[in-house]
C-alpha positions in Angstrom: 0.1 12.6 13.1 1.5 13.4 9.9 5.0 11.4 9.1 7.9 12.4 7.1 8.3 10.0 3.6 10.9 7.8 4.1 13.4 7.3 1.3 16.2 5.3 2.3 16.3 2.0 0.0 18.0 -0.2 2.5 15.0 0.9 5.5 11.9 0.4 2.8 14.2 -3.0 1.4 13.1 -4.8 4.2 10.0 -7.2 4.6 7.2 -6.1 6.9 6.0 -8.5 10.0 1.8 -8.7 10.4 0.4 -5.9 12.1 -2.2 -6.1 15.2 -4.2 -4.8 17.1 -1.6 -2.5 18.9 -0.4 -0.6 15.3 -4.3 1.5 15.5 -2.0 4.5 15.6 0.0 3.6 12.2 -3.8 4.0 10.8 -4.1 7.6 12.1 -1.0 8.2 10.7 -1.4 6.7 7.6 -4.0 8.1 7.0 -3.1 11.7 8.3 0.0 11.5 5.9 -1.8 10.0 2.8 -4.5 13.1 3.2 -1.1 15.6 3.2 0.5 14.0 0.2 -2.7 13.9 -2.2 -1.4 16.0 -4.6 1.4 13.2 -5.6 -0.2 9.9 -4.3 -2.7 7.9 -4.1 -1.6 5.4 -2.0 0.9 4.2 0.8 2.4 1.5 2.9 4.0 1.6 6.4 6.9 1.3 5.5 6.8 4.4 3.8 6.6 6.5 7.0 8.8 3.9 8.9 7.2 1.5 9.7 7.7 -2.3 8.9 4.0 -3.6 9.5 2.0 -5.2 6.7 -0.5 -2.1 6.5 -1.7 -0.6 3.5 -4.1 3.3 2.7 -5.2 3.5 -1.1 -7.9 6.3 -2.8 -10.5 5.5 -4.5 -11.5 8.8 -6.1 -12.6 11.0 -2.9 -12.7 7.6 -0.4 -9.8 6.4 1.1 -10.0 2.8 2.7 -7.1 0.9 5.1 -6.1 -2.8 4.5 -4.4 -4.7 7.3 -2.1 -7.6 6.1 -3.4 -7.9 2.4 -3.0 -11.0 0.7 -3.7 -11.0 -2.9 -5.5 -14.6 -3.3 -6.7 -13.9 -7.2 -4.9 -12.2 -10.0 -5.7 -11.9 -13.6 -4.9 -9.7 -17.1 -1.8 -9.8 -16.4 0.1 -6.3 -18.0 3.2 -4.6 -17.8 3.0 -0.6 -16.8 5.9 2.4 -15.4 5.2 3.4 -12.2 6.5 6.2 -9.6 6.4 6.2 -5.7 6.3 8.8 -3.8 9.7 7.5 -1.6 12.0 6.8 -4.7 12.7 9.7 -7.2 11.4 8.4 -11.4 9.3 5.8 -13.0 9.8 2.4 -13.2 8.9 -1.2 -15.0 6.8 -3.1 -13.1 4.6 -6.1 -13.7 0.9 -5.6 -12.5 -3.0 -7.7 -13.3 -6.2 -5.8 -14.5 -8.0 -7.7 -11.9 -7.1 -9.0 -8.1 -8.9 -10.9 -5.2 -7.7 -10.0 -1.8 -8.3 -10.6 1.8 -7.5 -8.5 4.6 -8.3 -7.3 8.3 -10.7 -4.0 7.7 -9.4 -0.4 10.2 -11.8 -2.5 12.7 -9.8 -6.2 12.1 -12.8 -7.4 10.9 -12.1 -10.5 8.1 -12.6 -8.6 4.1 -12.3 -10.3 1.1 -13.0 -7.8 -1.9 -12.1 -7.7 -5.5 -10.7 -4.9 -7.1 -10.0 -3.9 -11.4 -7.9 -1.3 -13.1 -6.3 1.5 -11.3 -7.3 0.6 -7.8 -5.9 -2.9 -8.2 -2.8 -1.7 -9.3 -2.2 1.0 -6.3 -2.9 -1.6 -3.7 0.2 -4.2 -5.6 2.0 -1.7 -5.7 1.5 -1.3 -2.3 1.9 -4.7 -0.8 4.8 -5.2 -2.4 6.4 -2.7 -0.1 5.9 -5.5 2.2 8.3 -7.9 0.7 10.7 -4.7 -0.2 10.0 -4.7 -3.4 11.2 -1.6 -5.0 9.6 -1.0 -8.7 
């Protein structure tokens, strides 16, 4: 189901909790909501649709993928950039890394390890920041 985007900074600054298999509907809702906003958004965290769980979705070209309870285990190539967010107005400065490695569960709750670089890595870092209540 397509959900409304949360724009309340107080809610968005609250930390998210680990997701469990009971949160499968959140995966569907995130997928539907990202698809509905694909003209202006490339990634979402669950808190952006009102659920404080550690679930993100990211787009890489025509494909999107879910990460449940992702943890960045390695990062290299620090750089400064500016980003926008569907939940916030304007753009803000932030620090990102060109290459990251992430441990996570996929949509079937199977353990995965991935290496990401460039814009895809940037999207993942932005969405993981949402878990900690970090607003760019």
